[in-house]
C-alpha positions in Angstrom: 0.0 -0.1 0.1 2.8 2.4 0.9 4.7 1.6 -2.4 1.7 2.6 -4.4 1.2 5.8 -2.5 4.9 6.7 -2.9 4.7 5.9 -6.7 1.6 8.1 -7.0 3.5 11.0 -5.3 6.6 10.6 -7.5 5.0 9.7 -10.9 1.2 9.5 -10.9 0.9 9.0 -14.7 3.6 6.2 -14.8 2.1 3.3 -16.9 2.1 0.0 -15.2 0.9 -3.4 -16.6 -0.3 -5.0 -13.3 -3.9 -5.7 -14.3 -4.1 -8.3 -17.1 -1.3 -6.6 -19.1 -3.4 -3.5 -19.7 -1.4 -0.3 -19.5 -2.8 1.8 -16.6 -1.5 4.8 -14.9 -0.2 4.1 -11.4 -2.8 6.6 -10.0 -5.6 4.4 -11.4 -4.2 1.3 -9.9 -3.9 3.2 -6.6 -7.4 4.3 -6.7 -8.6 0.7 -7.5 -6.6 -0.7 -4.6 -8.0 1.9 -2.2 -11.5 1.3 -3.4 -11.0 -2.5 -3.0 -9.7 -1.9 0.6 -12.6 0.5 1.5 -15.2 -1.8 0.0 -13.9 -4.9 1.9 -13.8 -2.9 5.0 -17.4 -1.8 4.6 -18.6 -5.3 3.4 -16.4 -7.8 5.1 -15.8 -11.3 3.8 -15.7 -14.1 6.4 -12.4 -15.7 5.6 -10.5 -12.6 4.4 -7.2 -12.5 6.2 -6.2 -9.1 4.9 -6.0 -6.2 7.4 -7.7 -3.5 5.2 -7.4 -0.8 7.9 -3.6 -1.4 7.8 -3.6 -0.9 4.1 -5.5 2.4 4.3 -3.2 3.5 7.0 -0.2 2.6 4.7 -1.7 4.7 2.0 -1.9 7.7 4.3 1.3 7.3 6.3 3.5 7.4 3.3 2.5 10.9 2.3 4.1 12.7 5.3 7.1 10.2 5.3 7.7 11.1 1.7 7.6 14.8 2.4 10.1 14.4 5.2 12.5 12.0 3.4 12.4 13.6 -0.1 12.6 17.3 0.7 14.2 18.2 -2.7 11.1 16.7 -4.5 8.5 18.4 -2.3 7.1 20.8 -5.0 6.8 17.9 -7.4 5.1 15.7 -4.9 2.6 18.5 -3.9 1.9 19.0 -7.7 1.4 15.2 -8.2 -0.8 14.9 -5.2 -3.1 17.6 -6.6 -3.0 15.9 -10.0 -4.1 12.7 -8.4 -6.9 14.3 -6.4 -8.0 16.2 -9.5 -8.2 12.9 -11.5 -10.2 11.5 -8.6 -12.6 14.5 -8.8 -13.0 14.1 -12.4 -13.8 10.4 -12.0 -16.3 11.3 -9.4 -18.0 13.8 -11.7 -18.1 11.5 -14.6 -19.5 8.6 -12.6 -21.9 10.1 -10.1 -23.0 13.4 -11.8 -22.9 12.6 -15.5 -23.4 8.8 -15.2 -20.8 8.2 -17.9 -18.6 5.6 -16.2 
C-alpha cells in the first residue's frame, strides 16, 4: 500500500501493466486498490485474512514520510498529489454526476 502511494506522489501517470497486461497509470491502480480496501472494510468477507485498515493506514502514512525524506522533491510531490486528487474528482463527476462511467 505504501509503495503505491509513494509511486503516485513521484510519478502518478507512470504506466504499469499490473492488471491483465493492460497499461494503466499508477494513479488508477492506486485508486482501484484503495477502493477495494474500503469496500472490503465496509462489506467484510468471512475468511478474508487481509487487514484492510492497515492498508488504508499505509496509503496515508507514506504521504508525510515522503515529504520528510524527499525534501528536494517536495514541489513535485505536492503537484502530483493535486493531480491525483484532480483525477479522482474528474472520475467522481463522470461517474456520479454525468453517469458516464
